[in-house]
N, C-alpha and C positions, 0 to 999 in steps of 0.2 A: 588556497581554496577560495572561490568567489563568495563574498558575503551577500546574503539575500535580504533586501529591505522590504519587499512586498511581493505578494503573489497576485497576479491578475485574475479577475473572476474567470472561472472555467478551467483553471489550472490546479494541479494537485499540490497541496500545501502542507500535508501532515501525514505521519504514519504512526500508528499506536498499537502496541501489542497487548492483548488480553491473554492472561496466562494463569495456570493453576499454581505456580510457584514464582512469585515476583522476585524474591531474593536470588533464587537459582538462575532465573532469566537474566537478571542484572549481571551476575557473575559470568554467564556465558557470553553475552553480547559485548560486554566491556573488554573481555579477553579476545574475542574474535575480531572486533572492528577497531579496537583502541579507543572506544568511547569512554568518556567519564560519565558520572551519574550524579544527579541532584535530586534529593527527596523533597516532596511537597506533601505535608500531612493533609489527609482528607477526613471526612466525618468518621469513617469506620476503618480506613486503611491508609496507605501511602501511594501517591502518584509519583513515579520516578521519571524525571526527564533525562534522556540521553543527550550528550553533547559532544561536539568536536570543536576544539579551539574556543571553548566557552560559548558556543552557539548551539541552540537547540537543533537536534536532528531527528528526534522521535521521542517516544515515551512508552512506559509499561505500567500496567496495573494488574492487581489480582482480581480475577473474575469472581462475581458474586455467586452465592449459593443458588440464587434464582436462575442465573445464566447457566450454571452447570446442570440444574434440574431440567432445563429446557433442551439439554443435549448439545449446547453450543461448545464446539471444541476450541482449544487455544488457537489464536488467529491474529494476524496483522490486519488492522482496519485502516483503509486509505481514505483521506479527506480531500474534497474538492472545495476550493475557495469560491464563494459566491457573494454577490453584492447584497442579497437579501435571502436569508434562510426561509422566511415565510413564503416568498415568491417561488423559491425552488421547490418547496414542499407542495405548493399548489400545482406546479407543473408535473412533479413526480406522480401525484395522484391522478391528474388529468390524463396522463399518457400511459397508465397501466402499471406504475410502480406501487410499492407498498411502504408507507412510513411506519417503522417499527419502534421508533423512539423520538420524542420531541415534536415540534421544536422547543428548545429550552435554552436559557442563558447559563453560561459557565462563568459564574461570578462576573467580573468585569473584563474577562479575557476574550469573550466572543459569544456567539449564539450558534447552535448546532442542531442537527437532526441526523438520524441514522435511517437508511432506507434500503429496500431491495428493489432491483430492477425487475421487469416482468418475467425474466428467466430465473431469478432467484439470487443473483450475485449481490452482495451487500457492500455498501460504501456509505460514507458520511459526507455531509455538507457543512461548511464552516464559514460563518460571517465574522471576520476578524474585528476585534476592538483593540485591546492592549496586546494580544498575542497573534502575530501573523501566521505562525506555524514554523516550518523549517527555516532556519536562519543561515544555513551554509550548504553549499552544493559543490560538486565537481572535484572529488578526491576520494581516497580510500575511506570506506565506511559511510559515505553519504548516499542518501536515497537518490536514485537516478531514473527510475522508469516504472510506471504502473502498467499492468497488462491484464486485460480481461479475457478469461476463458468462458465461453458462452455456448449454449445449446442452439442458439439461433442468431447468427451474425447479422442477418438482414433486419430482424426485429430490433436488435440492440442498436444498430445504426439509427433507426427511426427514433427510438427512445432517447438516446443520449444526444442526438441532434436536436430534438425538441426541448429537452430539459436544460442542456448546457450550451446549445447553439454550436456544438462541435461539427466540424466537417470530417471527412474521412478519405483516406487514400489507400487503396488496396493493391498489393502486388503479390507475387508468388515467392515463397521461401521454401525451397525443397519441393514437396508435392502438395503443399497446402497454401491457400491464400492467407495473407497476413495484412491486417488493416492497421494503419497508423491514424490515431485520432489527431485532429487538427484544431488548434485554437488560434484565431487570427493568423492563419497561414503557417503556423509553426507546429511541428509534431510534439505532442505532449504525452503520448502513451500508445499502447498497442492493443490488438485483439486477435484472437484465433478462435475458430469454432472447434468445439470438442469433437474428437474423432471416436468412432465406435471402438476401434482397437485399443484405445486408452483405458477402456473399462468404465466403471461407474464414477466418473469424475463430475462433481457438482459444479455448476457455474460459480465463478469466484473471481475476485481481483487479486492479482499476485504483485507483491512489491519486489523490486530489484535494488540491490545495493552495489555500488561500485567498489571494486577491489583492485589493488595493484597487481596481485598475482592470484589467479583463480585456483591453480593447483595447490599453492601453499595454503590458501584460505580453506579449501575443501579438506586438506589434511588436518589442519588445526581444528576445524569443526568436528571432525571424527574423533580427534583426541579429547575434545571437550564433551563428548557424549551425543553428538548429533547423528542423524541418519542421512545418507546421501540418497535422495529420491531419484534424481537424474544426474548421472555422472557428467563430468566436464565434456562439453561439446563446442565446436566452432560454429559461430553464426557468421556467414560470409559478409564481409565489409563492416561488421559490427564489433565482434569480439568473441571471447571465450567465456562460457557461462555454465552454471550448474544450479540445480535446485536442491535445497536442504530442508530437512525437518529438524527443528531444534529439540532439545531433550524433553520438553513438555508437549511437543506435538505440533507447534505452529510452523507453517511452511513459508519459505521465502527463497529468493534467488539471488545469486551473486554473479557479477559480470566484470570481466577485465576488458575494458573497451580498447579498441584499436585507436591509438593516438594519431590524430590527423594534423 
């Protein structure tokens, strides 16, 4: 797997699971993806780093009572690397987003904030110091793709273009337009507009993890207590994917990429 030394500003750099049962989540994901785990004590609990080949690939923490009281469900939070969190927060506010936490320093690891876009999808921004974020990509269990589900694709293009200077390239996949976010000419993620027939799906960012065998991963996830939200399906020229809800209720996707 390729080792990652840095994340350019405007690219996704970290994924973090907030859950109701950290110990159970660690057991689930380490078995599902072959991750190892390293605990880092915090003031009131433990922050667990997930790793592949001794390189960080994500993390998990137990959600606070305050978060649960607000009705926040278990979730994966995706982070975008930025040169300045404070500048990013200024742009988020200026272009219609809402900052819900921060900016604040995470010890000497970096500086961050959590925000919602104008349609309500949540993501974080990260200004790295000692911790760049994900340190390995390109293999089984590695984070590989972020995808925005939104209620207004045109508005989302304006917002993310203004905040992160992203470009966009839209094509048709099946019967629906699909947008690829572009950073310095390279695709870094995707976007689809939520369709009425999908039901009451809120705007959100979805994280994808690469797997060697989609069918085997789905079967193992079910054995470990997960729910298959979207069964395996082929994405032409891309790969075979499925959407999963872990035993605590956090959603994520897996994809077996077509090797080129």
